PQR file with spaces between the fields and no chain letter, atoms N, CA, C, O and H, PARSE charges and radii, in Angstrom:
ATOM       1  N    MET     1     147.463  109.508  110.133 -0.4000 1.5000
ATOM       2  CA   MET     1     145.707  109.237  109.965 -0.0000 2.0000
ATOM       3  C    MET     1     145.649  109.040  109.263  0.5500 1.7000
ATOM       4  O    MET     1     146.539  109.270  108.444 -0.5500 1.4000
ATOM       5  N    MET     2     143.879  108.078  108.816 -0.4000 1.5000
ATOM       6  CA   MET     2     143.338  107.737  107.728 -0.0000 2.0000
ATOM       7  C    MET     2     141.641  108.939  107.593  0.5500 1.7000
ATOM       8  O    MET     2     140.696  109.433  108.206 -0.5500 1.4000
ATOM       9  H    MET     2     143.156  107.891  109.481  0.4000 1.0000
ATOM      10  N    ASP     3     142.215  108.820  106.504 -0.4000 1.5000
ATOM      11  CA   ASP     3     140.779  109.122  105.885 -0.0000 2.0000
ATOM      12  C    ASP     3     140.256  108.274  105.608  0.5500 1.7000
ATOM      13  O    ASP     3     140.859  107.331  105.095 -0.5500 1.4000
ATOM      14  H    ASP     3     142.983  108.418  106.005  0.4000 1.0000
ATOM      15  N    VAL     4     138.353  108.221  105.913 -0.4000 1.5000
ATOM      16  CA   VAL     4     137.362  107.591  105.872 -0.0000 2.0000
ATOM      17  C    VAL     4     136.305  107.871  105.323  0.5500 1.7000
ATOM      18  O    VAL     4     135.542  108.620  105.935 -0.5500 1.4000
ATOM      19  H    VAL     4     137.863  108.987  106.330  0.4000 1.0000
ATOM      20  N    PHE     5     135.972  107.439  104.193 -0.4000 1.5000
ATOM      21  CA   PHE     5     134.718  108.101  103.328 -0.0000 2.0000
ATOM      22  C    PHE     5     134.386  106.887  102.642  0.5500 1.7000
ATOM      23  O    PHE     5     135.146  105.974  102.318 -0.5500 1.4000
ATOM      24  H    PHE     5     136.592  106.831  103.696  0.4000 1.0000
ATOM      25  N    PRO     6     132.689  107.036  102.397 -0.5600 1.5000
ATOM      26  CA   PRO     6     132.003  105.871  102.038  0.2800 2.0000
ATOM      27  C    PRO     6     132.551  106.151  100.039  0.5500 1.7000
ATOM      28  O    PRO     6     133.026  106.975   99.258 -0.5500 1.4000
ATOM      29  N    ASP     7     131.871  104.380  100.183 -0.4000 1.5000
ATOM      30  CA   ASP     7     132.534  104.213   98.553 -0.0000 2.0000
ATOM      31  C    ASP     7     131.186  103.956   97.893  0.5500 1.7000
ATOM      32  O    ASP     7     130.732  102.874   98.265 -0.5500 1.4000
ATOM      33  H    ASP     7     131.485  103.711  100.818  0.4000 1.0000
ATOM      34  N    PHE     8     130.541  104.484   97.188 -0.4000 1.5000
ATOM      35  CA   PHE     8     128.892  104.236   96.989 -0.0000 2.0000
ATOM      36  C    PHE     8     129.040  103.791   95.813  0.5500 1.7000
ATOM      37  O    PHE     8     128.053  103.361   95.216 -0.5500 1.4000
ATOM      38  H    PHE     8     130.909  105.363   96.886  0.4000 1.0000
ATOM      39  N    GLY     9     130.499  103.792   95.127 -0.4000 1.5000
ATOM      40  CA   GLY     9     130.621  103.133   93.243 -0.0000 2.0000
ATOM      41  C    GLY     9     130.123  101.169   93.551  0.5500 1.7000
ATOM      42  O    GLY     9     129.421  100.409   92.883 -0.5500 1.4000
ATOM      43  H    GLY     9     131.300  104.141   95.612  0.4000 1.0000
ATOM      44  N    SER    10     131.094  100.922   95.191 -0.4000 1.5000
ATOM      45  CA   SER    10     130.705   99.832   95.160 -0.0000 2.0000
ATOM      46  C    SER    10     129.233   99.282   95.804  0.5500 1.7000
ATOM      47  O    SER    10     129.094   98.061   95.733 -0.5500 1.4000
ATOM      48  H    SER    10     131.663  101.540   95.733  0.4000 1.0000
ATOM      49  N    VAL    11     128.574   99.732   96.170 -0.4000 1.5000
ATOM      50  CA   VAL    11     126.932   99.416   96.313 -0.0000 2.0000
ATOM      51  C    VAL    11     126.099   99.264   94.840  0.5500 1.7000
ATOM      52  O    VAL    11     126.254  100.050   93.906 -0.5500 1.4000
ATOM      53  H    VAL    11     128.687  100.724   96.227  0.4000 1.0000
ATOM      54  N    GLY    12     125.427   98.404   94.827 -0.4000 1.5000
ATOM      55  CA   GLY    12     124.574   98.247   93.775 -0.0000 2.0000
ATOM      56  C    GLY    12     123.526   98.633   93.206  0.5500 1.7000
ATOM      57  O    GLY    12     122.737   97.691   93.283 -0.5500 1.4000
ATOM      58  H    GLY    12     125.301   97.766   95.586  0.4000 1.0000
ATOM      59  N    GLY    13     123.004   99.579   92.613 -0.4000 1.5000
ATOM      60  CA   GLY    13     121.962  100.050   92.566 -0.0000 2.0000
ATOM      61  C    GLY    13     121.792  101.468   92.929  0.5500 1.7000
ATOM      62  O    GLY    13     120.828  101.972   93.504 -0.5500 1.4000
ATOM      63  H    GLY    13     123.645  100.344   92.550  0.4000 1.0000
ATOM      64  N    THR    14     122.968  102.091   92.472 -0.4000 1.5000
ATOM      65  CA   THR    14     123.244  103.465   93.117 -0.0000 2.0000
ATOM      66  C    THR    14     122.347  104.435   92.092  0.5500 1.7000
ATOM      67  O    THR    14     121.687  105.396   92.487 -0.5500 1.4000
ATOM      68  H    THR    14     123.752  101.682   92.005  0.4000 1.0000
ATOM      69  N    SER    15     122.467  103.928   90.471 -0.4000 1.5000
ATOM      70  CA   SER    15     122.161  104.799   89.917 -0.0000 2.0000
ATOM      71  C    SER    15     119.891  104.648   90.133  0.5500 1.7000
ATOM      72  O    SER    15     118.853  105.306   90.194 -0.5500 1.4000
ATOM      73  H    SER    15     123.004  103.147   90.151  0.4000 1.0000
ATOM      74  N    ASP    16     120.291  103.689   90.145 -0.4000 1.5000
ATOM      75  CA   ASP    16     118.571  103.793   90.219 -0.0000 2.0000
ATOM      76  C    ASP    16     117.965  104.744   91.319  0.5500 1.7000
ATOM      77  O    ASP    16     116.892  105.341   91.220 -0.5500 1.4000
ATOM      78  H    ASP    16     121.135  103.154   90.096  0.4000 1.0000
ATOM      79  N    LEU    17     119.130  104.797   92.746 -0.4000 1.5000
ATOM      80  CA   LEU    17     117.901  105.309   94.163 -0.0000 2.0000
ATOM      81  C    LEU    17     118.331  106.780   94.069  0.5500 1.7000
ATOM      82  O    LEU    17     117.962  107.563   94.944 -0.5500 1.4000
ATOM      83  H    LEU    17     120.001  104.313   92.827  0.4000 1.0000
ATOM      84  N    ARG    18     119.311  107.306   92.758 -0.4000 1.5000
ATOM      85  CA   ARG    18     120.106  108.867   92.354 -0.0000 2.0000
ATOM      86  C    ARG    18     118.654  109.218   91.511  0.5500 1.7000
ATOM      87  O    ARG    18     118.106  110.303   91.702 -0.5500 1.4000
ATOM      88  H    ARG    18     119.611  106.670   92.047  0.4000 1.0000
ATOM      89  N    ALA    19     118.119  108.286   90.633 -0.4000 1.5000
ATOM      90  CA   ALA    19     116.864  108.627   89.965 -0.0000 2.0000
ATOM      91  C    ALA    19     115.694  108.858   90.673  0.5500 1.7000
ATOM      92  O    ALA    19     114.939  109.830   90.676 -0.5500 1.4000
ATOM      93  H    ALA    19     118.565  107.404   90.478  0.4000 1.0000
ATOM      94  N    ILE    20     115.664  107.614   91.383 -0.4000 1.5000
ATOM      95  CA   ILE    20     114.268  107.992   92.388 -0.0000 2.0000
ATOM      96  C    ILE    20     114.016  108.968   93.207  0.5500 1.7000
ATOM      97  O    ILE    20     112.958  109.488   93.561 -0.5500 1.4000
ATOM      98  H    ILE    20     116.278  106.824   91.381  0.4000 1.0000
ATOM      99  N    VAL    21     115.474  109.225   93.558 -0.4000 1.5000
ATOM     100  CA   VAL    21     115.981  110.579   94.618 -0.0000 2.0000
ATOM     101  C    VAL    21     115.820  111.475   94.116  0.5500 1.7000
ATOM     102  O    VAL    21     115.276  112.333   94.812 -0.5500 1.4000
ATOM     103  H    VAL    21     116.334  108.802   93.270  0.4000 1.0000
ATOM     104  N    GLY    22     116.177  111.906   92.564 -0.4000 1.5000
ATOM     105  CA   GLY    22     115.565  113.106   91.864 -0.0000 2.0000
ATOM     106  C    GLY    22     114.242  113.291   91.114  0.5500 1.7000
ATOM     107  O    GLY    22     113.690  114.232   90.544 -0.5500 1.4000
ATOM     108  H    GLY    22     116.619  111.209   91.999  0.4000 1.0000
ATOM     109  N    ALA    23     113.976  112.060   91.339 -0.4000 1.5000
ATOM     110  CA   ALA    23     112.312  111.972   90.982 -0.0000 2.0000
ATOM     111  C    ALA    23     111.380  112.688   92.033  0.5500 1.7000
ATOM     112  O    ALA    23     110.547  113.572   91.835 -0.5500 1.4000
ATOM     113  H    ALA    23     114.424  111.295   91.802  0.4000 1.0000
ATOM     114  N    LEU    24     111.711  112.126   93.087 -0.4000 1.5000
ATOM     115  CA   LEU    24     110.898  112.638   94.273 -0.0000 2.0000
ATOM     116  C    LEU    24     111.322  114.538   94.482  0.5500 1.7000
ATOM     117  O    LEU    24     110.568  115.481   94.719 -0.5500 1.4000
ATOM     118  H    LEU    24     112.387  111.407   93.248  0.4000 1.0000
ATOM     119  N    CYS    25     112.615  114.501   94.297 -0.4000 1.5000
ATOM     120  CA   CYS    25     112.422  115.691   94.565 -0.0000 2.0000
ATOM     121  C    CYS    25     112.168  117.171   93.691  0.5500 1.7000
ATOM     122  O    CYS    25     112.169  118.342   94.070 -0.5500 1.4000
ATOM     123  H    CYS    25     113.227  113.735   94.104  0.4000 1.0000
ATOM     124  N    MET    26     111.930  116.479   92.223 -0.4000 1.5000
ATOM     125  CA   MET    26     111.531  117.476   91.493 -0.0000 2.0000
ATOM     126  C    MET    26     109.899  116.898   92.148  0.5500 1.7000
ATOM     127  O    MET    26     109.185  117.798   91.706 -0.5500 1.4000
ATOM     128  H    MET    26     111.929  115.528   91.915  0.4000 1.0000
ATOM     129  N    PHE    27     109.236  116.237   92.682 -0.4000 1.5000
ATOM     130  CA   PHE    27     107.828  116.232   92.584 -0.0000 2.0000
ATOM     131  C    PHE    27     107.778  117.455   93.718  0.5500 1.7000
ATOM     132  O    PHE    27     107.369  118.611   93.611 -0.5500 1.4000
ATOM     133  H    PHE    27     109.816  115.506   93.041  0.4000 1.0000
ATOM     134  N    VAL    28     108.270  116.845   94.680 -0.4000 1.5000
ATOM     135  CA   VAL    28     108.148  117.803   96.178 -0.0000 2.0000
ATOM     136  C    VAL    28     108.432  119.159   95.631  0.5500 1.7000
ATOM     137  O    VAL    28     107.474  119.922   95.764 -0.5500 1.4000
ATOM     138  H    VAL    28     108.602  115.906   94.767  0.4000 1.0000
ATOM     139  N    LEU    29     109.557  119.712   95.010 -0.4000 1.5000
ATOM     140  CA   LEU    29     109.129  121.177   93.929 -0.0000 2.0000
ATOM     141  C    LEU    29     108.097  121.602   93.229  0.5500 1.7000
ATOM     142  O    LEU    29     107.436  122.525   93.704 -0.5500 1.4000
ATOM     143  H    LEU    29     110.334  119.093   94.901  0.4000 1.0000
ATOM     144  N    VAL    30     107.896  121.293   92.536 -0.4000 1.5000
ATOM     145  CA   VAL    30     106.597  121.094   92.235 -0.0000 2.0000
ATOM     146  C    VAL    30     105.357  121.639   93.045  0.5500 1.7000
ATOM     147  O    VAL    30     104.832  122.752   93.032 -0.5500 1.4000
ATOM     148  H    VAL    30     108.433  120.544   92.150  0.4000 1.0000
ATOM     149  N    ILE    31     104.993  120.230   93.917 -0.4000 1.5000
ATOM     150  CA   ILE    31     104.042  120.314   94.997 -0.0000 2.0000
ATOM     151  C    ILE    31     104.638  121.613   95.788  0.5500 1.7000
ATOM     152  O    ILE    31     103.553  122.173   95.948 -0.5500 1.4000
ATOM     153  H    ILE    31     105.420  119.326   93.927  0.4000 1.0000
ATOM     154  N    ALA    32     105.362  122.294   96.258 -0.4000 1.5000
ATOM     155  CA   ALA    32     105.465  123.418   97.307 -0.0000 2.0000
ATOM     156  C    ALA    32     105.682  124.813   96.129  0.5500 1.7000
ATOM     157  O    ALA    32     105.744  125.935   96.630 -0.5500 1.4000
ATOM     158  H    ALA    32     106.243  121.840   96.128  0.4000 1.0000
ATOM     159  N    VAL    33     105.757  124.718   95.048 -0.4000 1.5000
ATOM     160  CA   VAL    33     106.012  125.756   93.946 -0.0000 2.0000
ATOM     161  C    VAL    33     104.232  125.851   94.065  0.5500 1.7000
ATOM     162  O    VAL    33     103.684  126.891   94.431 -0.5500 1.4000
ATOM     163  H    VAL    33     105.707  123.806   94.641  0.4000 1.0000
ATOM     164  N    LEU    34     103.775  125.110   93.846 -0.4000 1.5000
ATOM     165  CA   LEU    34     102.239  125.241   93.682 -0.0000 2.0000
ATOM     166  C    LEU    34     101.576  125.413   94.689  0.5500 1.7000
ATOM     167  O    LEU    34     100.443  125.445   94.207 -0.5500 1.4000
ATOM     168  H    LEU    34     104.220  124.265   93.549  0.4000 1.0000
ATOM     169  N    MET    35     101.427  125.587   96.061 -0.4000 1.5000
ATOM     170  CA   MET    35     100.920  125.288   97.404 -0.0000 2.0000
ATOM     171  C    MET    35     101.489  127.049   97.732  0.5500 1.7000
ATOM     172  O    MET    35     101.033  127.820   98.576 -0.5500 1.4000
ATOM     173  H    MET    35     102.347  125.561   96.452  0.4000 1.0000
ATOM     174  N    LEU    36     102.355  127.237   96.968 -0.4000 1.5000
ATOM     175  CA   LEU    36     103.128  129.094   96.346 -0.0000 2.0000
ATOM     176  C    LEU    36     102.017  129.596   96.468  0.5500 1.7000
ATOM     177  O    LEU    36     101.476  130.160   97.419 -0.5500 1.4000
ATOM     178  H    LEU    36     102.726  126.610   96.282  0.4000 1.0000
ATOM     179  N    ILE    37     101.578  129.286   95.104 -0.4000 1.5000
ATOM     180  CA   ILE    37     100.502  130.101   93.869 -0.0000 2.0000
ATOM     181  C    ILE    37      99.002  130.482   94.742  0.5500 1.7000
ATOM     182  O    ILE    37      98.287  131.469   94.915 -0.5500 1.4000
ATOM     183  H    ILE    37     102.018  128.828   94.332  0.4000 1.0000
ATOM     184  N    VAL    38      99.049  128.615   95.276 -0.4000 1.5000
ATOM     185  CA   VAL    38      97.828  128.779   96.170 -0.0000 2.0000
ATOM     186  C    VAL    38      97.370  129.649   97.116  0.5500 1.7000
ATOM     187  O    VAL    38      96.212  130.043   97.250 -0.5500 1.4000
ATOM     188  H    VAL    38      99.630  127.813   95.135  0.4000 1.0000
ATOM     189  N    SER    39      98.618  130.015   97.963 -0.4000 1.5000
ATOM     190  CA   SER    39      98.337  130.530   98.924 -0.0000 2.0000
ATOM     191  C    SER    39      98.729  132.056   98.886  0.5500 1.7000
ATOM     192  O    SER    39      98.686  132.751   99.901 -0.5500 1.4000
ATOM     193  H    SER    39      99.559  129.694   97.854  0.4000 1.0000
ATOM     194  N    ALA    40      99.170  132.604   97.466 -0.4000 1.5000
ATOM     195  CA   ALA    40      98.861  133.867   96.937 -0.0000 2.0000
ATOM     196  C    ALA    40      97.850  134.389   96.474  0.5500 1.7000
ATOM     197  O    ALA    40      97.729  135.613   96.426 -0.5500 1.4000
ATOM     198  H    ALA    40      99.205  132.038   96.642  0.4000 1.0000
ATOM     199  N    ILE    41      96.690  133.328   95.932 -0.4000 1.5000
ATOM     200  CA   ILE    41      95.387  133.027   95.314 -0.0000 2.0000
ATOM     201  C    ILE    41      94.555  133.595   96.755  0.5500 1.7000
ATOM     202  O    ILE    41      93.832  134.580   96.905 -0.5500 1.4000
ATOM     203  H    ILE    41      96.788  132.333   95.971  0.4000 1.0000
ATOM     204  N    VAL    42      94.912  132.719   97.552 -0.4000 1.5000
ATOM     205  CA   VAL    42      94.069  133.130   98.479 -0.0000 2.0000
ATOM     206  C    VAL    42      93.984  134.000   99.169  0.5500 1.7000
ATOM     207  O    VAL    42      92.954  134.480   99.641 -0.5500 1.4000
ATOM     208  H    VAL    42      95.500  131.919   97.431  0.4000 1.0000
ATOM     209  N    TRP    43      95.357  134.412   99.363 -0.4000 1.5000
ATOM     210  CA   TRP    43      95.708  135.534  100.529 -0.0000 2.0000
ATOM     211  C    TRP    43      95.192  137.126   99.180  0.5500 1.7000
ATOM     212  O    TRP    43      94.602  138.079   99.690 -0.5500 1.4000
ATOM     213  H    TRP    43      96.194  134.023   98.979  0.4000 1.0000
ATOM     214  N    ALA    44      95.388  137.160   98.178 -0.4000 1.5000
ATOM     215  CA   ALA    44      94.940  138.189   97.604 -0.0000 2.0000
ATOM     216  C    ALA    44      93.452  138.687   97.458  0.5500 1.7000
ATOM     217  O    ALA    44      92.968  139.805   97.277 -0.5500 1.4000
ATOM     218  H    ALA    44      95.867  136.386   97.764  0.4000 1.0000
ATOM     219  N    ILE    45      92.694  136.919   97.666 -0.4000 1.5000
ATOM     220  CA   ILE    45      91.264  137.113   97.673 -0.0000 2.0000
ATOM     221  C    ILE    45      90.920  137.874   99.292  0.5500 1.7000
ATOM     222  O    ILE    45      90.215  138.868   99.465 -0.5500 1.4000
ATOM     223  H    ILE    45      93.087  136.011   97.813  0.4000 1.0000
ATOM     224  N    ALA    46      91.638  137.082  100.350 -0.4000 1.5000
ATOM     225  CA   ALA    46      90.910  137.810  101.459 -0.0000 2.0000
ATOM     226  C    ALA    46      91.819  138.629  101.462  0.5500 1.7000
ATOM     227  O    ALA    46      92.220  138.599  102.625 -0.5500 1.4000
ATOM     228  H    ALA    46      92.211  136.275  100.209  0.4000 1.0000
ATOM     229  N    SER    47      92.388  139.319  100.939 -0.4000 1.5000
ATOM     230  CA   SER    47      92.894  140.693  101.430 -0.0000 2.0000
ATOM     231  C    SER    47      92.041  141.721  100.813  0.5500 1.7000
ATOM     232  O    SER    47      91.733  142.742  101.429 -0.5500 1.4000
ATOM     233  H    SER    47      92.062  139.344   99.994  0.4000 1.0000
ATOM     234  N    ALA    48      91.626  141.462   99.534 -0.4000 1.5000
ATOM     235  CA   ALA    48      90.410  142.115   98.444 -0.0000 2.0000
ATOM     236  C    ALA    48      89.224  142.293   99.338  0.5500 1.7000
ATOM     237  O    ALA    48      88.903  143.442   99.642 -0.5500 1.4000
ATOM     238  H    ALA    48      91.877  140.633   99.034  0.4000 1.0000
ATOM     239  N    SER    49      88.185  140.746  100.026 -0.4000 1.5000
ATOM     240  CA   SER    49      87.129  140.978  101.288 -0.0000 2.0000
ATOM     241  C    SER    49      87.744  141.845  102.516  0.5500 1.7000
ATOM     242  O    SER    49      86.831  141.951  103.335 -0.5500 1.4000
ATOM     243  H    SER    49      88.446  139.812   99.779  0.4000 1.0000
ATOM     244  N    GLY    50      88.377  142.208  102.774 -0.4000 1.5000
ATOM     245  CA   GLY    50      88.925  142.873  103.850 -0.0000 2.0000
ATOM     246  C    GLY    50      88.694  142.286  104.911  0.5500 1.7000
ATOM     247  O    GLY    50      88.020  142.695  105.856 -0.5500 1.4000
ATOM     248  H    GLY    50      89.118  142.121  102.109  0.4000 1.0000
ATOM     249  N    ASN    51      89.623  140.621  104.720 -0.4000 1.5000
ATOM     250  CA   ASN    51      90.034  139.885  106.238 -0.0000 2.0000
ATOM     251  C    ASN    51      91.183  140.224  106.126  0.5500 1.7000
ATOM     252  O    ASN    51      91.999  139.938  107.002 -0.5500 1.4000
ATOM     253  H    ASN    51      90.171  140.289  103.951  0.4000 1.0000
């Protein structure tokens, strides 16, 4: 049997693509953490006001 796997080294621009995907993942992570903080603040305010 033959093992078949992708050869990403033969495709041009993979380093640029990895940089773009890495930056996008970092952006999404920062937004997710900020939304978690905002949600915790809103939850604390709503809990303190009796809702």
